[in-house]
C-alpha positions as CSV (number, residue, x, y, z in Angstrom):
1,M,113.9,90.8,119.8
2,I,113.3,87.5,118.0
3,V,112.0,84.4,119.8
4,V,111.3,81.2,117.9
5,S,110.4,78.0,119.7
6,D,108.5,74.9,118.7
7,D,105.2,76.7,118.5
8,A,105.9,80.4,119.4
9,V,107.4,83.3,117.4
10,T,107.9,86.9,118.5
11,V,109.1,89.5,116.0
12,S,109.8,93.3,116.8
13,S,110.5,96.1,114.4
14,G,113.6,95.4,112.3
15,D,113.9,91.8,113.5
16,R,113.6,88.7,111.3
17,A,112.5,85.2,112.3
18,R,113.6,82.4,109.9
19,F,111.8,79.2,109.1
20,R,113.1,76.2,107.2
21,G,111.4,73.0,106.1
22,Q,110.9,70.2,103.6
23,A,107.7,68.6,102.3
24,G,105.1,68.6,105.1
25,T,103.0,70.8,107.3
26,Y,104.5,73.3,109.9
27,R,102.5,75.4,112.4
28,W,103.4,78.1,114.9
29,T,100.3,78.7,117.1
30,D,101.6,81.7,119.1
31,V,102.8,84.4,116.7
32,S,103.4,87.9,118.2
33,L,104.2,90.9,116.0
34,Y,104.7,94.3,117.4
35,E,104.2,96.3,114.2
36,D,101.1,96.9,111.9
37,Q,103.0,95.5,108.9
38,A,105.5,92.7,108.4
39,T,107.3,91.2,105.4
40,L,107.3,87.6,104.5
41,S,110.1,86.6,102.2
42,W,110.9,83.2,100.8
43,S,113.0,80.9,98.7
44,V,111.9,77.4,97.6
45,T,113.9,74.8,95.7
46,A,112.1,72.1,93.6
47,G,113.2,68.6,92.9
48,P,112.5,66.8,89.6
49,T,108.9,68.1,89.6
50,K,107.4,71.6,90.3
51,C,106.5,72.3,93.9
52,R,104.7,74.8,96.1
53,V,104.5,76.0,99.7
54,D,101.2,77.5,100.8
55,W,101.4,79.8,103.8
56,S,98.8,81.4,106.0
57,L,99.1,84.0,108.8
58,W,95.9,84.4,110.9
59,G,95.4,87.1,113.5
60,D,93.4,86.8,116.7
61,D,91.3,89.7,115.4
62,G,90.0,87.5,112.5
63,S,92.5,89.0,109.9
64,Q,94.2,86.6,107.5
65,S,97.1,86.8,105.0
66,V,97.7,83.9,102.6
67,G,100.0,83.2,99.7
68,T,101.8,80.6,97.7
69,M,105.5,80.1,97.0
70,W,106.4,77.9,94.1
71,A,109.3,76.7,91.9
72,A,109.4,75.0,88.5
73,A,110.9,71.5,88.2
74,G,114.7,71.7,89.0
75,E,114.6,75.4,89.7
76,K,114.5,77.9,92.6
77,G,111.8,80.4,93.3
78,S,111.8,83.4,95.6
79,G,109.8,86.5,96.5
80,S,108.3,88.5,99.3
81,K,105.0,90.0,100.3
82,R,104.2,92.8,102.8
83,V,101.4,91.6,105.1
84,G,99.1,93.5,107.5
85,T,99.6,92.4,111.1
86,S,97.0,94.5,113.0
87,F,96.8,91.8,115.7
88,A,98.5,91.1,119.0
89,S,99.0,87.4,118.4
90,G,98.1,84.9,115.7
91,E,99.1,81.7,114.0
92,L,101.5,81.0,111.1
93,A,101.4,77.9,109.0
94,F,103.2,76.4,106.0
95,R,102.1,73.4,103.9
96,S,104.8,72.3,101.5
97,S,105.4,69.9,98.7
98,C,108.9,71.3,98.1
99,P,112.1,69.4,99.2
100,I,113.7,72.6,100.5
101,W,112.1,75.9,101.5
102,V,113.2,78.8,103.6
103,A,111.0,81.8,104.8
104,A,111.6,84.8,106.9
105,L,109.1,87.0,108.7
106,A,110.5,90.5,109.4
107,G,109.1,93.4,111.3
108,Y,108.5,96.3,109.0
109,V,110.8,99.2,109.2
110,P,109.7,102.2,107.0
111,P,112.3,103.8,104.8
112,P,113.8,107.2,106.0
113,P,112.1,110.2,104.5
114,T,113.7,111.8,101.4
115,P,115.3,115.1,102.6
116,K,114.3,118.3,100.8
117,P,117.3,119.8,99.0
118,I,118.7,123.1,100.3
119,S,120.1,125.5,97.8
120,A,121.0,129.2,97.3
121,G,118.3,131.5,95.9
122,G,118.4,132.3,92.2
123,S,120.2,129.1,91.1
124,C,118.8,126.1,89.4
125,H,116.9,123.7,91.6
126,P,119.2,120.6,92.2
127,S,116.3,118.1,91.9
128,Y,115.6,118.9,88.3
129,Q,117.8,118.4,85.2
130,W,117.5,119.1,81.5
131,V,115.7,122.4,82.3
132,C,116.8,125.1,84.8
133,L,114.0,125.7,87.4
134,K,115.0,128.8,89.4
135,V,115.0,128.5,93.1
136,G,113.0,131.0,95.2
137,I,110.6,132.3,92.5
138,G,107.5,130.3,93.3
139,D,105.7,127.2,92.1
140,Y,106.3,125.5,88.7
141,D,103.6,123.6,86.8
142,C,103.8,121.7,83.5
143,A,103.0,124.0,80.5
144,G,99.6,123.1,79.0
145,G,98.5,121.3,82.2
146,S,95.9,122.3,84.8
147,G,98.4,123.9,87.2
148,N,98.1,127.5,88.3
149,G,101.8,128.6,88.0
150,P,103.0,131.2,88.4
151,N,105.9,129.5,86.5
152,Y,105.5,126.9,83.7
153,V,107.9,124.2,82.4
154,V,108.0,122.9,78.9
155,G,109.3,119.4,79.4
156,P,110.5,116.9,79.6
157,V,112.4,117.5,82.8
158,K,114.4,114.8,84.6
159,V,113.6,114.5,88.4
160,V,116.7,113.4,90.4
161,G,115.7,114.3,93.9
162,Y,112.8,115.5,96.0
163,D,110.0,116.5,93.5
164,E,109.1,119.8,95.3
165,F,106.8,121.0,92.4
166,D,105.1,117.6,91.8
167,L,106.0,117.5,88.2
168,D,106.6,113.7,88.0
169,R,103.1,112.5,89.0
170,D,103.7,108.9,87.8
171,G,107.0,108.6,89.7
172,D,109.1,107.4,86.7
173,G,111.8,110.1,87.0
174,I,110.6,112.2,84.1
175,G,108.3,115.2,84.6
176,C,106.2,117.2,82.2
177,E,106.5,114.3,79.7
178,N,103.8,115.7,77.4
179,G,105.4,119.1,77.1
């Protein structure tokens, strides 16, 4: 449910409240968010000089999130920021020197979990390419690393699904890069 009035905003999970303005100060004194996180996204358009929009979100528990949106002269700027919203109600304010700005406050919806692949025993694990890691024969670790096996991989190995053996510690899609 989204409710936006002159001074009140209510945002539930998956909902998005939109705000638009020009140069000036805007304030909503009764902001209610039903999640512990929200995302504030924005787009600003500058005139002949650069401009900025400062925003603040204060919680009744004393928490505060602040940020600045800006655009270079004659250009557009955009972005987003996830903000903690561990409060029942609060206040949202924008102070702008931009001729046009748009912001959206959205209730956070976590992404669905990555399913674990299911495969037949003895075949190559579908989450790994460039090297065949047999399914059903135990844990794999990178050769020369600190892992305790019983199986070791001389990499690199491309990780294309759920990283069951935690070979891609830095999350870049390539495991056992030093092997």
